[in-house]
C-alpha positions as CSV (number, residue, x, y, z in Angstrom):
1,M,69.6,80.8,19.3
2,A,67.0,83.2,17.8
3,G,65.0,81.9,14.8
4,F,65.0,83.1,11.2
5,K,61.9,85.2,11.6
6,T,63.4,87.0,14.6
7,H,66.6,87.7,12.8
8,I,65.0,89.0,9.6
9,A,62.8,91.2,11.8
10,G,65.9,92.5,13.6
11,G,67.5,93.2,10.3
12,I,64.5,95.0,8.9
13,I,64.1,97.1,12.0
14,S,67.8,98.1,12.0
15,G,67.7,98.7,8.3
16,I,64.7,101.0,8.7
17,G,66.3,102.9,11.5
18,I,69.6,103.5,9.7
19,S,67.9,104.4,6.4
20,V,65.6,106.9,8.1
21,A,68.5,108.4,10.0
22,G,70.5,108.7,6.7
23,Y,67.6,110.4,5.1
24,A,67.1,112.8,8.0
25,T,70.7,113.7,8.7
26,Q,72.7,113.0,5.5
27,S,70.1,114.0,2.9
28,L,70.1,110.6,1.2
29,N,67.7,110.4,-1.8
30,L,64.9,107.8,-1.8
31,T,66.8,105.3,-3.9
32,Q,69.7,105.5,-1.5
33,V,67.4,105.2,1.5
34,F,65.8,102.0,0.0
35,A,69.3,100.5,-0.8
36,V,70.4,101.1,2.8
37,F,67.3,99.5,4.1
38,I,67.9,96.4,1.9
39,V,71.5,95.9,2.8
40,G,70.8,96.5,6.5
41,S,68.0,93.9,6.3
42,I,70.4,91.4,4.6
43,G,73.0,92.1,7.3
44,G,70.5,90.7,9.8
45,I,70.8,87.2,8.3
46,L,74.5,87.2,7.2
47,P,75.9,85.4,10.2
48,D,73.6,82.4,9.5
49,L,75.4,81.7,6.3
50,D,77.2,79.0,8.2
51,S,74.0,77.1,8.5
52,D,74.2,74.4,5.9
53,S,70.5,74.2,5.3
54,G,67.8,76.7,5.9
55,K,66.1,79.9,4.8
56,P,69.1,82.3,5.4
57,L,71.4,80.5,3.0
58,T,68.7,80.1,0.3
59,L,67.5,83.7,0.6
60,F,71.0,85.2,0.6
61,F,72.4,83.3,-2.3
62,G,69.2,83.9,-4.3
63,L,69.8,87.7,-3.7
64,I,73.5,87.8,-4.4
65,S,73.1,85.7,-7.6
66,V,71.3,88.7,-8.9
67,L,72.9,91.6,-7.1
68,I,76.6,90.7,-7.6
69,P,76.4,90.2,-11.4
70,A,74.4,93.4,-11.8
71,L,76.8,95.4,-9.7
72,L,79.9,94.1,-11.5
73,I,78.6,94.6,-15.0
74,S,78.6,98.4,-14.5
75,H,82.4,98.1,-14.3
76,F,82.8,96.2,-17.6
77,P,84.8,98.0,-20.4
78,G,82.5,98.8,-23.3
79,K,79.4,98.1,-21.2
80,D,77.3,100.3,-23.5
81,S,77.7,97.9,-26.4
82,I,77.1,94.6,-24.5
83,S,74.9,92.2,-26.6
84,P,71.8,90.4,-25.4
85,E,73.5,87.0,-25.9
86,F,76.3,88.1,-23.6
87,L,73.8,89.2,-21.0
88,V,71.9,85.9,-21.1
89,S,75.2,83.9,-20.8
90,Y,76.6,86.1,-18.2
91,F,73.6,86.1,-15.8
92,V,72.9,82.4,-16.2
93,L,76.5,81.4,-15.6
94,S,76.8,83.8,-12.6
95,Y,73.6,82.3,-11.1
96,F,74.8,78.7,-11.3
97,L,78.4,79.6,-10.2
98,I,77.2,81.5,-7.1
99,N,74.4,79.1,-6.1
100,Y,76.0,75.7,-6.9
101,V,79.8,76.4,-6.5
102,F,80.3,79.2,-4.1
103,C,77.4,78.2,-1.9
104,E,78.7,74.6,-1.7
105,I,82.2,75.9,-0.7
106,I,80.6,77.9,2.2
107,K,78.7,74.8,3.4
108,K,81.9,72.7,3.2
109,F,84.2,75.0,5.1
110,T,82.0,76.5,7.7
111,I,80.4,75.2,10.9
112,H,77.3,76.8,12.6
113,R,78.2,79.3,15.3
114,G,81.7,79.4,13.9
115,I,83.7,82.5,12.8
116,M,80.6,83.9,11.0
117,H,79.0,84.4,14.4
118,S,81.7,86.8,15.5
119,I,82.6,90.5,15.7
120,P,85.4,90.3,13.1
121,F,83.0,88.8,10.6
122,A,80.5,91.6,11.2
123,I,83.2,94.2,10.7
124,L,84.4,92.5,7.5
125,C,80.9,92.5,6.1
126,G,80.5,96.2,6.9
127,M,83.8,96.9,5.2
128,L,83.0,94.9,2.1
129,G,79.6,96.8,1.9
130,Y,81.6,100.0,2.0
131,L,83.7,98.9,-1.0
132,V,80.6,97.8,-2.9
133,F,79.0,101.3,-2.5
134,I,82.2,103.4,-2.8
135,S,81.4,104.5,-6.4
136,S,78.4,106.3,-4.9
137,G,80.7,108.4,-2.7
138,K,82.2,107.9,0.8
139,Q,79.1,109.2,2.6
140,M,76.8,106.6,1.0
141,A,79.4,103.9,1.3
142,S,79.9,104.6,5.0
143,I,76.1,104.5,5.7
144,A,75.6,101.3,3.7
145,G,78.6,99.6,5.3
146,G,77.4,100.7,8.7
147,A,74.0,99.3,8.0
148,I,75.4,95.9,7.2
149,F,77.6,95.9,10.2
150,I,74.8,96.9,12.6
151,G,72.5,94.3,11.0
152,C,75.1,91.6,11.7
153,L,75.6,93.0,15.2
154,V,71.9,92.8,15.9
155,H,71.9,89.2,14.8
156,L,74.7,88.3,17.2
157,I,73.0,90.2,20.1
158,L,69.7,88.4,19.5
159,D,71.5,85.1,19.6
160,E,73.2,86.0,22.8
161,L,69.9,87.1,24.4
162,N,68.4,83.9,23.3
163,S,71.0,81.9,25.2
164,F,69.4,82.8,28.5
165,T,66.2,81.1,29.6
166,F,64.2,80.3,32.7
167,K,63.8,76.9,34.3
168,F,60.5,76.2,36.1
169,G,59.4,79.7,34.9
170,F,61.6,81.7,37.3
171,I,65.1,80.3,37.6
172,P,67.6,82.0,35.3
173,W,69.5,79.4,33.2
174,I,72.4,79.9,30.8
175,K,72.4,77.7,27.7
176,R,75.6,76.1,26.3
177,S,75.3,78.4,23.4
178,S,76.0,81.4,25.6
179,G,79.1,83.3,24.3
180,T,79.2,81.7,20.9
181,A,78.0,84.7,19.0
182,L,79.6,87.8,20.4
183,K,83.2,86.5,20.1
184,F,86.4,87.6,18.4
185,K,87.8,84.2,17.3
186,S,86.9,80.7,16.5
187,D,88.4,77.4,17.7
188,S,90.4,77.0,14.5
189,L,93.7,78.9,14.3
190,L,93.7,78.7,10.5
191,V,90.2,80.2,10.3
192,N,91.3,83.0,12.7
193,I,94.3,83.8,10.6
194,F,92.2,83.8,7.4
195,I,89.5,86.1,8.8
196,Y,92.0,88.6,10.3
197,S,94.1,88.5,7.1
198,L,91.0,89.5,5.2
199,L,90.3,92.3,7.7
200,I,93.8,93.7,7.3
201,L,93.6,93.4,3.4
202,T,90.2,95.0,3.2
203,S,91.4,97.9,5.5
204,F,94.4,98.4,3.4
205,I,92.2,98.6,0.2
206,I,89.9,101.1,1.9
207,L,92.8,103.3,2.9
208,L,94.1,103.4,-0.6
209,I,90.8,104.4,-2.3
């Protein structure tokens, strides 16, 4: 499979491409362009969350431990009167909950090259990205969600390309990992039911808003 540097480079390139396209064709402002670039770059490492140790997991959870609490706080009732002591407690608790509880759950219940290396997971990530940005309008939400999906897809394609090698410098050889990234299901029936149920539920929520 491709390495971390390759995946982050792929995510950055796809993030740049989509953000520039959004600026040129959809008149996104500079803040929106930068946000699309960021989420597209993050999409490039999302499938490697099933790696129990390594840079993708550390980087991702470090980012979301800041981003998720910041995004959620804008929806709090009475947010204009939130006290400093609440902010300190809220952000510290969120950091530890995300990094030391949610992260451990991900490690425990995932295997590398499992369902997170799949087309359904990439679609789900894109749809969740859409929901995160929906308050900025459907146009921005669609571009951001698309950036995440494409970032994930680039990751999967890079892994598949890396499953081909040459023996003795000229004989094409397919590694055992071939076909484990661009797939539509895992080996676990329960995991497949879970991921497709999430897809259906997320689709239903998107249709309602």
